[in-house]
C-alpha positions in Angstrom: 215.9 150.5 15.7 219.1 151.8 14.0 220.6 155.3 14.3 220.3 155.7 10.8 216.7 155.0 11.0 216.2 157.0 13.5 218.0 160.2 12.1 215.2 159.5 8.9 212.6 160.5 10.7 211.2 163.6 12.4 211.0 165.0 16.1 208.0 166.2 18.0 209.6 169.6 20.4 207.7 171.6 22.2 207.6 175.4 20.2 207.3 177.5 23.7 209.4 176.6 26.6 207.0 177.9 29.0 203.8 176.0 27.1 202.6 172.6 27.8 201.6 172.4 24.0 203.5 170.4 21.8 203.6 170.5 18.4 204.9 168.8 15.5 207.3 170.7 13.2 208.6 169.3 9.8 209.5 172.3 7.6 213.3 171.7 7.8 215.3 168.9 8.3 218.9 168.2 9.8 221.3 165.4 10.1 222.1 164.1 13.3 225.0 161.3 13.7 226.5 159.3 16.6 224.8 157.3 19.2 224.4 160.0 21.8 221.0 159.4 22.5 219.7 158.6 26.4 219.0 154.9 26.3 215.9 155.0 28.3 214.3 157.2 25.4 211.6 155.2 22.8 213.8 155.3 19.9 211.0 153.8 18.0 209.5 157.3 18.6 212.6 159.4 18.5 212.7 161.8 15.4 215.2 164.5 14.6 214.4 168.2 12.7 215.1 171.6 12.9 212.9 173.4 16.0 210.9 176.5 15.5 211.4 178.3 18.6 209.0 181.3 19.4 208.5 182.3 15.8 211.7 181.9 14.5 213.4 179.3 12.6 216.4 177.2 14.2 219.5 176.8 13.1 220.9 173.4 11.6 223.1 172.2 14.2 220.1 172.1 17.0 220.1 168.2 18.3 216.7 167.6 20.0 215.7 163.9 21.1 212.1 163.0 22.2 211.5 160.1 24.8 208.4 158.7 26.4 206.3 160.6 28.8 207.3 164.2 27.2 210.9 163.7 27.7 213.0 166.1 25.6 216.8 166.2 25.6 218.2 169.6 23.8 221.5 168.1 23.4 224.9 169.6 22.4 227.1 169.0 19.1 229.4 166.3 19.2 232.2 165.3 17.0 230.6 162.3 15.4 228.0 164.6 14.5 230.1 165.8 11.4 233.3 163.5 12.0 231.9 159.7 12.1 235.1 158.4 12.1 237.2 160.3 14.5 238.8 157.9 16.8 238.6 157.8 20.6 240.6 156.8 23.3 240.8 155.7 27.1 240.4 158.8 29.5 243.6 159.1 31.3 241.8 159.6 34.6 241.4 156.0 35.2 244.9 155.7 35.7 245.2 159.1 37.7 246.1 158.1 41.7 244.1 161.2 42.4 240.9 159.7 41.0 241.5 155.9 41.9 239.6 155.9 45.1 236.7 157.8 43.1 233.8 155.3 42.9 231.5 156.1 39.8 233.5 158.7 38.6 232.6 158.6 35.0 229.4 160.3 34.0 226.8 157.7 32.3 226.1 158.7 29.0 222.8 158.6 29.5 222.6 161.2 32.8 220.7 164.1 31.7 219.3 166.9 33.9 215.9 168.5 33.8 215.7 172.4 33.2 212.1 172.3 35.7 212.3 170.3 39.1 209.1 171.5 40.4 206.5 169.2 38.6 203.2 167.7 39.5 202.5 164.0 38.9 200.8 164.6 35.6 203.4 166.9 34.2 205.3 165.9 30.9 209.0 165.1 32.1 209.8 168.4 29.9 213.2 169.8 28.4 216.8 168.0 29.6 220.1 169.0 29.2 223.6 166.3 29.2 224.8 165.8 32.4 228.6 167.1 32.6 231.3 165.4 33.7 234.3 162.8 32.6 233.8 160.0 30.1 235.2 156.7 29.9 236.5 157.7 25.9 238.1 160.7 25.0 238.5 161.9 21.9 242.0 163.8 21.8 245.6 162.2 22.8 246.7 164.6 25.8 249.7 165.2 23.8 248.0 166.1 20.8 245.9 168.6 22.6 246.7 172.2 21.7 244.0 174.5 23.9 243.6 178.4 24.0 241.5 180.2 26.7 240.1 183.8 25.8 238.6 186.1 28.2 235.8 189.0 26.5 233.8 191.7 27.7 233.6 193.0 31.1 235.6 192.5 34.3 233.9 189.8 36.6 235.1 188.0 40.0 236.1 185.1 39.2 237.9 185.1 36.1 241.2 184.5 37.1 240.4 181.4 38.9 238.6 179.8 35.8 241.6 180.4 33.7 243.8 178.9 36.6 241.6 175.7 36.7 241.5 175.0 33.4 245.0 175.0 32.7 245.4 172.9 36.0 242.3 170.5 34.8 244.0 170.2 31.7 247.5 169.4 33.2 246.7 167.7 36.0 243.7 165.7 34.9 244.6 165.0 31.3 248.7 165.7 31.0 248.0 168.2 28.4 251.1 170.2 28.2 250.4 173.1 25.5 248.1 175.8 26.9 247.8 179.3 25.5 246.1 182.4 26.5 245.2 184.9 24.1 245.2 188.3 25.1 243.2 191.5 24.9 239.6 189.3 24.0 238.8 188.4 20.3 241.1 190.8 18.9 243.9 188.9 20.5 243.6 185.8 18.0 243.9 189.1 15.2 247.3 190.4 16.4 248.3 186.8 17.4 249.0 188.2 21.0 249.2 185.0 23.1 251.4 184.0 26.6 252.2 180.4 27.4 250.0 179.2 30.6 251.0 176.4 33.0 249.9 175.8 36.2 253.0 177.3 37.7 252.1 180.5 35.7 249.0 180.3 36.7 249.5 179.0 40.5 248.2 182.2 42.6 246.2 184.3 39.8 243.0 183.2 41.5 244.0 185.8 44.8 244.0 188.6 42.0 241.0 190.6 40.4 240.4 191.5 36.5 242.1 188.7 34.1 245.3 188.1 33.3 245.3 187.6 29.4 243.3 191.1 29.4 239.7 191.7 28.1 238.2 193.8 25.3 234.3 194.3 24.0 233.7 193.5 20.2 236.8 192.5 17.8 234.6 189.2 16.6 235.5 188.0 13.3 234.6 184.8 13.2 236.1 183.4 10.0 239.6 185.4 10.8 239.4 184.2 14.3 239.1 180.2 13.0 241.7 181.2 10.4 244.2 182.2 13.0 242.7 179.1 15.1 243.3 176.6 12.3 247.0 178.1 11.4 248.0 177.6 14.8 247.1 174.2 15.0 244.4 175.0 17.8 242.3 172.0 18.6 240.7 173.1 22.2 238.9 176.3 22.7 237.8 177.7 25.8 235.8 181.0 26.0 234.6 182.8 29.2 232.3 185.7 29.0 228.6 186.9 28.8 225.6 186.8 26.5 227.4 188.6 24.0 230.6 186.7 24.1 228.7 183.4 24.0 227.1 184.0 20.6 230.4 184.9 19.1 231.5 181.5 20.5 228.3 180.3 18.8 229.4 181.6 15.4 233.0 180.4 15.6 231.8 176.7 16.1 229.5 177.1 13.5 232.7 178.1 11.1 234.5 175.1 12.5 232.0 172.5 12.0 231.9 174.1 8.5 235.1 173.2 7.7 235.0 170.1 9.2 237.7 170.9 12.0 238.4 168.7 15.0 238.3 171.8 17.2 236.4 171.9 20.7 234.7 175.1 21.2 233.6 175.2 24.9 231.7 178.3 27.0 232.1 179.2 30.5 229.4 181.6 30.5 230.4 184.9 32.5 228.0 188.1 33.9 228.4 189.8 37.2 224.5 190.7 36.7 223.4 186.9 36.9 221.2 187.4 33.5 222.4 184.6 31.5 219.2 182.0 30.6 219.1 178.6 32.3 221.7 178.5 34.5 221.0 178.8 38.2 223.6 181.8 38.7 226.6 183.0 37.0 230.2 182.8 38.6 230.9 186.1 40.1 227.4 186.6 41.6 227.9 185.7 45.0 231.0 187.8 45.2 229.3 191.1 43.8 226.3 190.6 46.4 228.5 190.3 49.5 230.7 193.0 48.1 227.7 195.1 47.8 227.1 194.8 51.3 229.9 197.3 52.4 228.4 200.1 50.0 225.0 199.5 51.5 226.6 199.4 55.0 228.3 202.8 54.3 225.0 204.4 52.8 223.4 203.5 56.2 226.1 205.0 58.3 226.1 207.8 56.6 222.4 208.5 56.4 221.6 207.9 59.7 223.9 210.1 60.9 222.4 213.1 60.1 219.0 214.8 59.8 216.9 213.7 57.0 219.8 211.4 55.3 219.5 209.6 52.6 222.0 207.2 50.9 221.9 206.2 47.3 223.9 203.3 46.3 223.8 201.8 42.7 224.7 198.5 41.8 224.9 196.4 38.2 222.4 195.3 36.4 221.5 196.6 33.0 218.7 194.7 32.4 218.3 192.6 35.6 218.2 193.2 38.8 219.1 190.4 40.6 222.8 192.0 42.9 220.1 194.7 43.8 217.1 192.6 44.9 219.5 190.2 46.6 221.8 192.7 48.0 218.9 194.4 49.3 217.7 191.3 51.5 220.7 190.6 52.5 221.4 193.6 53.9 218.1 194.1 56.0 219.3 198.1 55.9 217.6 199.0 52.5 214.3 201.1 52.8 213.6 200.8 48.6 215.1 198.8 46.0 214.7 199.8 42.1 215.5 197.3 39.7 215.1 197.6 36.0 212.0 195.1 35.8 209.6 196.8 38.1 208.7 200.3 36.7 208.2 203.5 39.2 207.4 206.8 39.1 208.4 210.1 41.0 205.6 212.4 41.6 202.1 212.0 42.7 200.4 209.7 44.7 202.0 206.1 45.8 205.2 207.7 44.0 208.8 207.3 45.3 208.6 211.0 46.7 206.1 210.5 48.5 207.5 207.3 50.0 210.4 209.1 50.7 208.9 211.5 52.7 206.9 209.1 54.7 210.0 207.3 55.7 212.2 210.4 56.8 209.2 211.5 58.7 209.1 207.8 60.6 213.0 206.9 60.8 214.7 210.4 60.0 216.5 208.6 57.6 216.5 206.2 54.3 218.6 204.1 52.3 218.1 203.7 48.2 219.3 200.9 46.0 219.0 201.4 42.4 220.3 199.0 39.8 222.1 200.6 36.6 219.1 199.8 34.3 216.6 201.0 36.6 214.6 204.2 35.6 216.0 204.2 32.0 212.4 205.2 30.5 211.9 208.2 33.1 215.3 210.0 31.6 215.4 209.1 28.1 213.9 211.7 26.6 216.5 214.1 28.0 219.5 212.4 26.7 220.2 211.5 22.8 223.0 208.5 24.1 219.7 206.2 24.9 220.1 204.7 21.4 223.8 204.1 21.0 225.5 200.9 22.0 229.0 200.1 23.1 231.2 197.6 20.5 229.6 194.5 22.2 226.2 195.8 21.0 224.9 196.8 24.6 223.0 199.8 25.2 224.7 202.8 26.7 222.7 203.7 30.0 222.5 206.5 31.6 223.7 207.4 35.2 220.5 206.8 37.0 222.1 207.0 40.1 223.3 210.5 39.8 220.1 211.5 38.1 217.7 210.3 40.9 220.3 212.1 43.5 219.8 215.2 41.7 216.0 214.7 41.4 215.5 214.1 45.2 217.7 216.9 46.1 215.3 219.3 43.9 212.5 218.2 45.0 212.9 218.4 48.5 214.6 221.6 48.9 212.5 223.7 46.3 209.0 222.4 46.5 209.1 220.9 49.7 211.5 223.3 51.3 212.9 220.3 53.3 216.2 219.7 54.1 217.7 216.9 53.2 221.5 215.6 53.6 221.7 213.2 50.3 225.2 210.4 49.9 225.2 209.0 46.2 227.7 205.9 46.5 228.6 204.3 42.9 231.1 201.0 43.9 230.3 199.0 40.7 233.8 199.1 38.8 235.2 198.5 43.2 233.2 195.2 42.9 233.6 194.0 39.2 237.6 194.3 40.2 238.1 192.4 43.3 238.7 188.6 43.4 236.1 186.1 43.7 235.1 184.9 47.1 235.2 181.1 48.6 231.8 180.2 47.3 232.8 181.7 43.6 236.0 180.3 44.0 234.6 176.7 44.5 232.0 177.6 41.7 234.6 178.6 39.4 236.9 175.4 40.0 233.9 173.2 38.9 232.7 175.2 35.8 236.4 175.1 34.4 236.9 171.2 35.2 233.6 170.3 33.6 234.4 172.6 30.2 237.8 170.3 30.2 235.8 167.0 30.5 233.2 168.1 28.0 235.9 168.9 25.2 238.2 165.9 25.8 234.9 164.1 25.4 234.4 165.4 22.1 231.5 167.7 22.9 231.6 170.8 21.2 229.6 173.8 20.9 228.4 174.1 24.3 228.3 176.1 27.4 228.6 174.4 30.8 226.2 175.4 33.5 224.4 174.6 36.8 220.9 173.5 36.6 219.0 172.6 39.3 222.5 172.0 41.2 223.8 170.1 38.6 226.3 170.8 36.1 225.0 170.0 32.4 226.1 170.9 28.9 223.7 173.3 27.0 224.0 174.7 23.6 225.0 177.8 22.9 221.5 179.0 21.5 219.9 178.1 24.8 222.1 180.5 27.0 221.9 183.5 24.4 217.9 183.7 22.8 216.7 185.2 26.1 218.1 187.0 29.4 217.3 185.7 32.9 215.3 188.6 34.6 213.3 189.4 38.1 210.1 188.2 38.0 208.4 190.9 39.8 205.1 188.7 40.4 207.5 185.8 42.1 207.8 185.2 45.8 211.3 186.3 46.0 210.3 189.8 45.0 207.3 189.6 47.4 209.9 188.8 49.9 211.8 192.1 49.1 208.8 194.2 49.2 207.9 193.0 52.5 211.5 193.5 53.8 211.7 197.2 52.5 207.9 197.7 53.1 208.3 199.8 50.0 205.1 200.2 47.8 205.3 198.4 44.6 204.8 201.3 42.4 203.1 199.4 40.2 198.9 200.3 39.2 196.5 197.8 39.8 195.8 197.2 36.2 199.6 196.6 35.5 199.8 194.1 37.8 196.9 192.3 36.8 197.9 192.3 33.2 201.5 190.9 34.0 199.6 188.3 36.0 197.4 187.0 33.4 199.0 184.6 31.1 199.4 185.0 27.7 198.0 182.9 24.6 201.3 180.8 23.1 201.6 181.8 19.7 200.0 180.1 16.9 
């Protein structure tokens, strides 16, 4: 069947990504061109349309392909979707001596990666993403490439490593000479603040924390940014940032596509909290967990050196408690871990105060790790800033570490008449500002190189990330539609409760409610 015939039909897609129920939706139509379909899909059954996901209408840039046995490819945009006559060229890597000994270096166009790897024998094949890596044909001549890199949002270990490896990947693998850095986040496009980037200028930046390009929150005006990109003649844009940044990158891509520009937009997801959906983990997370051990160890030493010592450590985690959970499991010195996903209460039977009192009587000291987003509902009534947001749209959180420390002091000194020695440690910005460790450095290198491969191959409007241990290209909407959170009915949280021996602080009714699967939306 020809591509044109395929494009005129509709697609059967999953309306709820976690539901086995498949529905056919035909309210809206979308045209997708090119031959970027897996060869193993049954072309007679391929149907393309827009998708209704979780009750909302999908955007027209979504590419969904269905194959046999419940196979679904959530593909990423490509130049040929809106520029059908764009020329291609042989990949320069085939003549690169560094890769001459590599067997099967180019990725097969049909390669995809499943989102879910644990299945039963009768399970549908499920959602897949396009495998990342170099292709045999590219859509840019190296001498014509004008690339820019921008970093946005908060700091995170590994930012400089990603910058370095994008520059070195473009230069050494593809022979690109013209690369600039946009200074100060998205606002740098307006002010035209740029610095030239070469392998020599970025040679040792991975040894430093922060970002050599500077960063900021907000400042996103897609029209002005794309005007600037078009005026400069930039044709590859690499955007490093978290949830809000990737949403901004998606809008930039849509404006570029609307204007019909041959400009590739590639995102590299960055969040120290590890809360980006779909991907296995975000860069900087391993470094953050490792560095958090220092603060936990200090709290443990302080608490065990005095009578009734309590060490309270606040770690990152606005909405997701991954750093706190993994740091607790790695430490073995933590007696209680509090995260945003697991509600807790202070007073009464089974509450935090009762547990603290028991641990102090049994051990004489204890260490509490609290994620910055935990317990916000307990203190929301006392401070009016709960409704305020920063420039990126993130809700301003209260300092739960200080609040919890004061509550513990007040309870034991005034009500229990028990002397305690409490030390509060907040290493948040120290962790954000350090260079990445060896594990994250390797991870950053692979993310950066695969972003370069994708842009050179004509893919655009994508985020690069690891899914089930394989590097993939993921549509922007999939990494921004929801946050990755700790599942407190999962085995990992059960392992933590077993390790710390802390109560769950949840009522039996609440546990039963979250364990009961909800009916999919009709």
